[in-house]
Each structure stands twice: as structure tokens, then as C-alpha cells.
VEXFI-715039 format. One record per atom (N, C-alpha, C): y, z, x. Coordinates in steps of 0.05 Angstrom, whole numbers, padded with zeros to 5 digits, always signed. Each point is the difference from the previous one (the first is absolute). Layout:
<sites>
YZX
...
</sites>
This chain:
<sites>
+00120-00074-01869
-00006+00018+00022
+00024+00001+00019
+00014-00022+00004
+00023+00001+00018
+00022+00017-00011
+00002+00002-00027
+00020+00017-00012
-00004+00029+00006
-00024+00008+00008
-00006+00027+00007
+00009+00008+00028
+00007-00020+00016
+00009+00005+00028
+00027+00013-00001
+00006+00017+00021
+00027+00011+00002
+00021-00022+00003
+00025+00006-00008
+00021-00020-00001
+00005-00013+00027
-00002+00016+00022
+00005-00011+00026
-00019-00023+00007
-00024+00001-00011
-00020-00022+00004
+00009-00025-00015
+00012+00004-00023
+00010-00023-00015
+00020-00016+00017
+00017+00015+00014
+00021-00013+00017
-00014-00015+00022
-00020+00012+00013
-00014-00013+00022
-00014-00025-00011
-00013+00001-00023
-00013-00023-00011
+00020-00022-00007
+00023+00007-00011
+00021-00020-00007
+00010-00014+00026
+00005+00016+00021
+00009-00012+00025
-00022-00018+00012
-00025+00008-00002
-00022-00016+00011
-00002-00026-00015
+00000+00001-00027
-00002-00025-00016
+00024-00018+00006
+00024+00011+00002
+00024-00016+00006
-00003-00014+00027
-00011+00014+00020
-00004-00012+00026
-00021-00022-00002
-00021+00004-00016
-00020-00021-00003
+00012-00025-00014
+00017+00004-00019
+00014-00023-00013
+00018-00014+00020
+00014+00016+00016
+00019-00012+00019
-00015-00017+00020
-00024+00008+00009
-00015-00015+00020
-00020-00019-00012
-00002+00000-00027
-00020-00017-00015
-00028+00005+00011
-00007+00025+00003
-00026+00007+00011
-00019+00008-00023
-00024-00010+00002
-00021+00007-00019
-00025+00006+00018
-00006+00025+00004
-00022+00007+00018
-00027-00013-00007
-00015-00008+00020
-00026-00012-00005
-00019+00019-00014
+00001+00025+00006
-00018+00019-00013
+00007+00004-00029
+00024-00008-00008
+00008+00003-00028
-00012-00022-00017
-00009-00021+00012
-00012-00023-00014
-00030+00004-00005
-00012+00020+00013
-00029+00004-00001
-00007+00018-00024
-00016-00010-00018
-00008+00016-00023
-00027+00012+00006
-00005+00023-00012
-00026+00013+00002
-00013-00004-00027
-00024-00010+00000
-00014-00006-00025
-00020+00023-00006
+00002+00010-00024
-00020+00020-00009
-00014-00010-00025
-00023+00009-00004
-00016-00008-00024
-00003+00023-00019
+00007-00003-00025
-00004+00020-00020
-00023-00008-00018
-00015+00020-00009
-00022-00005-00018
+00011-00007-00028
-00010-00021-00013
+00007-00006-00027
-00014+00019-00019
-00024+00009+00007
-00016+00018-00016
-00009+00023+00017
-00008+00022-00013
-00009+00023+00015
-00029-00002+00008
-00004-00011+00023
-00027-00001+00012
+00002+00008+00029
-00019+00015+00011
+00002+00008+00028
-00003-00023+00020
-00014-00021-00008
-00004-00023+00018
+00006-00026-00015
+00025-00007-00004
+00006-00024-00015
-00007-00026+00015
-00005-00021-00016
-00004-00026+00012
+00027-00013+00005
+00000-00023+00014
+00025-00013+00006
+00016-00007-00024
-00012-00010-00021
+00015-00008-00024
+00010+00024-00016
-00008+00024+00007
+00010+00024-00013
+00023+00014+00015
+00010-00014+00020
+00022+00011+00016
+00026-00016-00005
+00022+00014+00002
+00027-00012-00004
+00015+00004+00026
+00005-00022+00015
+00015+00003+00025
+00030+00003-00005
+00013+00018+00015
+00028+00004-00002
+00012+00000+00028
+00021-00015+00003
+00014-00001+00026
+00023+00020+00001
+00000+00016+00020
+00020+00021+00003
+00018-00007+00024
+00026-00005-00006
+00019-00005+00021
+00014+00026+00008
+00010+00002+00024
+00015+00025+00008
+00024+00003-00018
+00006+00024-00008
+00022+00006-00019
+00027-00009+00011
+00004+00003+00027
+00026-00008+00010
+00005-00030-00001
-00021-00016+00001
+00003-00028-00003
+00006-00007-00029
-00011+00015-00019
+00007-00005-00028
+00029+00006-00006
+00009+00022+00011
+00028+00008-00004
+00019-00021+00013
-00007-00009+00024
+00015-00020+00014
+00001-00026-00016
-00022-00008-00011
-00001-00024-00016
+00018+00002-00025
-00001+00023-00013
+00016+00003-00024
+00030+00001+00007
+00007+00014+00022
+00028+00000+00009
+00009-00028+00007
-00017-00015+00013
+00007-00028+00007
+00006-00016-00025
-00018+00002-00020
+00005-00015-00025
+00026+00008-00014
+00006+00026+00000
+00026+00008-00011
+00023-00012+00014
-00001+00001+00027
+00022-00011+00016
+00002-00030-00003
-00023-00014-00001
+00000-00029-00003
+00011-00008-00027
-00008+00014-00021
+00009-00006-00027
+00031+00004-00001
+00009+00022+00011
+00029+00005+00000
+00015-00022+00015
-00010-00007+00024
+00013-00021+00016
-00001-00027-00014
-00023-00008-00011
-00002-00026-00013
+00018-00001-00025
+00003+00022-00014
+00018+00001-00023
+00029-00003+00008
+00008+00014+00022
+00027-00002+00010
+00007-00028+00009
-00020-00013+00013
+00004-00027+00010
-00005-00022-00020
-00009+00008-00024
-00005-00018-00022
-00020-00022+00009
-00022+00009+00013
-00020-00019+00011
-00022-00005-00020
-00010+00021-00013
-00022-00003-00019
+00010-00002-00028
-00013-00016-00017
+00008-00001-00028
-00007+00026-00015
+00015+00006-00020
-00005+00024-00016
-00026-00004-00016
-00017+00019+00000
-00026-00002-00014
-00001+00020-00022
</sites>
């Protein structure tokens, strides 16, 4: 979905994420997941054991987490901190 944004928004997002990395900020609202329940079977009124709970995190926190892992892996490889797996 982010790929569908105009290019100028990509620049704004990149600058925003870089600022977040610089300040080591992780917003409190980014840690809050929304839980939804999906029916396992097609019934209008399912019982509790017929529901599948799914936690939905905000998309920007998922992107931030993946970017952090990429940067951390790159840094740890350069510093030779973690063993090769």
C-alpha cells in the first residue's frame, strides 16, 4: 500500500523514520495491538471456541521494526558481534 503513495511521500516517510532512529523513539501507540476475532466456520453466531483471535499492529510500527532489524543486522555484521548462523 505504501508503494502506491506518490514519491514525495516516500521521502517524507524516509526522513521521519530516520529521525525516529536518531532519537531512538518508539511511540506508545505503536505498541498497542487491536485484536479482532475471525470465524473459523461460517455461522452467524459462533461460540468462543469457533473464533480465531488475530492481533493487528499499526503498519508503521511493523515497517519501523523491520527497518530496525535490517539496520541492527548490518551493524552487528560490521562490528562482528553476532556469530554467523
